[in-house]
Residue, then its C-alpha position, 0 to 999 in steps of 0.5 A: x850558542x855563542x854565549x857558551x864560549x865567551x868570557x870563560x876558560x874551557x879545559x879541553x881534551x886536546x890538552x890545552x885551555x881555550x878562552x875568548x876575551x870578548x865580554x859582550x856579544x849582543x844581536x838584537x833589534x834597536x841594539x844601538x839605542x839600548x845595549x850599546x848605550x847601556x854598555x858605555x854607561x856601565x863601563x864609564x866610557x865618557x869619551x869615544x872616537x867613532x870610526x867609520x867610512x861613508x857607507x857605514x856612517x850612513x848605515x849605522x854611524x849617524x844612528x850611533x852619533x844621535x844615541x851618543x848625543x842623546x845620552x851626553x856622551x862625548x865623541x869624535x868621528x873619524x870618517x875615512x873619505x875613500x870609497x874603498x878603504x884599504x887595510x894598509x899602512x896609509x889607513x893605519x896612519x890616517x886613523x892614528x893621526x885622526x884619533x882623539x888621544x884622550x878617548x876612553x875607547x874606540x868604537x868601530x862602525x862597519x865590517x871587515x876593514x874598519x874592524x881590522x884597522x880599529x883593532x890594530x890601532x887600538x892595540x898600538x895606542x893602548x886603547x880598548x875598542x868595541x864594534x857596531x857591525x853593519x853586515x854579516x860579511x866576514x868572520x873577524x869581528x871578535x878575532x884577536x888578529x888584524x888582517x892588514x897589508x904591510x909592504x904589499x903583503x897580506x899579514x895577520x897581526x896578533x892584537x886583541x879582541x874587542x871589549x864588546x860587539x853589537x849587531x841589529x838583525x834588521x841591519x844585517x838583513x838589509x845589508x847589500x846582497x853582495x856583502x851577505x854573499x861575502x859572509x857566506x863565502x867566508x863561512x864556507x871557506x871553513x869547510x876547506x880550512x878545517x880539512x887543511x888543518x886535519x891534513x897537516x895533522x896527518x902529514x906533519x903531526x901538527x896540533x889539532x883540536x876536535x873541539x874547536x873544529x866541532x864548533x866551526x862545523x856546527x856553525x857551517x851546518x846552521x848556515x847551510x840549514x838557513x840558506x834560503x832565508x839568507x838568500x832572501x835577506x831575512x833578518x833572523x837568517x842573516x843573524x844566524x850567518x853572523x853568529x856562525x861567523x862569530x863562532x869562527x872567530x871564537x875558534x881562532x881565539x881558542x886556537x891562538x891563531x887563524x888555523x881553524x878559519x884560514x887555509x889555502x882558500x884564504x891564501x888564494x884570496x890574499x894573492x888576488x887582493x895583493x895583486x889588485x892593490x898593486x895594479x890599482x884595481x877596485x877591491x873585491x870583498x874578502x869573502x867573495x874571493x874566499x868563496x871562489x878560492x874554496x871552490x878551487x880548493x875543494x876541487x883540489x881535494x876531489x883531485x887528490x881523492x882520485x890519485x894513486x901515486x907512485x911514490x918511487x916516481x915522485x921521489x925522482x921528479x926534478x924540482x925547480x931550483x931556488x933561483x928558478x922558483x925565485x924568478x917565478x915568485x917575482x913574476x907572480x907577486x911583483x913588489x910583494x915578492x921580497x917578503x915571500x922570498x924571505x919567508x921561504x928562506x926561513x921556512x924552507x918548506x920547498x927544500x928537498x930534504x923537508x920534501x923527502x920527509x913529508x913524502x915518507x909521511x904521505x906514503x905511510x898515511x896515504x889511505x887516511x889522506x885519501x879518505x879525508x879527501x873523499x869525505x869533504x863537501x863537494x865543490x859543486x855544493x859550495x858553488x850552488x850555495x854561492x850561486x843562490x846568492x848571485x855570488x861569483x864562483x870562478x875567478x874570471x867572474x871578478x876580473x881575474x885573468x887566466x894567468x893570474x888565476x893560474x899563478x894563484x893556484x901555483x904560488x898562493x901556498x907561498x904566502x904562509x908557512x902553513x900546510x894545505x892541499x895545494x902544498x900536498x899537490x906540490x909535494x906529489x908533483x901534481x900541482x901544475x897538472x891540477x892548475x892546468x886542469x882548473x884553468x882549462x875548465x874556467x878559461x878554455 
């Protein structure tokens, strides 16, 4: 299925041409000793920098090095020493300083963070990169953007796609169960983000592509059909999960941004990630946090589906002043608040004049909005799938305290100028009520 969308241009009914620059995707047993080596030889790559951490070196890096030695390919290994590598400025600098500047290509061996770092650094220094993926844990393997923390804020930097990616189904099935669960959480997040995307089209007239949404929806369906095999760690079922995550990456390439793969479920995940980093806590897998955020986001749509708003009353609701909002943002984001405040100054998404225009559109399109909210997958279905993988479904299960969970629901929407169901609830004057409801359910 994935081969239908790469290394080609598709003229779409949405009026745009879509393309993905990834040339080679291989999911096959023995891929390191065979297809990877063949790819390197075919393209004349004779000198590599192999990038990994301690875990990914043990899983695949050592096998990569043996295959390179056997075929006379020169390489340098850059191994991050930290047990949990953070996708931040330190790690970027660490990789640049350890890079073989004469290498032909950078080979990322690992999953999320390793790939984001290699993608960014390779673009900065003008090198190509390719990947040996070690787990079906996230959707960014073939994305053209790197999700990195800069000045304490999680941002997506537009870089470039890998030249090729390689996966071994046996390796995918043998990945730690929590990493597989992370991949499922990231994939199920698309249920919400696609709905957020359609919501933005209804209210703001934002561009939306049914073709791209259809690709991602088909990927979600295939994973739901394979859920028992994924839960059992079956290699082929985990390869199905991996392909679905790759298709999500294709969707981002086709759209030219992360809209088809990231909505408010990701914004909540980013909020918790930034706070954990600022507080020196052990990180939690990206997809694990996304899965929890997805359950909350789908609860938000269930909440919207039950609303019968009085728009005259909503227009009269007193909103926090910029100074009051700024104070709350500083309390929620700590040292990352400066960037959040600057973003709001540029976007003005909470400005009363923009709010009034959105409310007029919401009122006019309320029947369609309510229909959309009622048609999305239920939060309980997502939670049941995650529970089948022993994955957390509530923020308290990953150590998020009551106040931090409440702040994520209230303020995660400030991380991006992107319309989502959380912004809709704020527009309707219902966001705090919804946050209180969820927190009472989770924390009592």
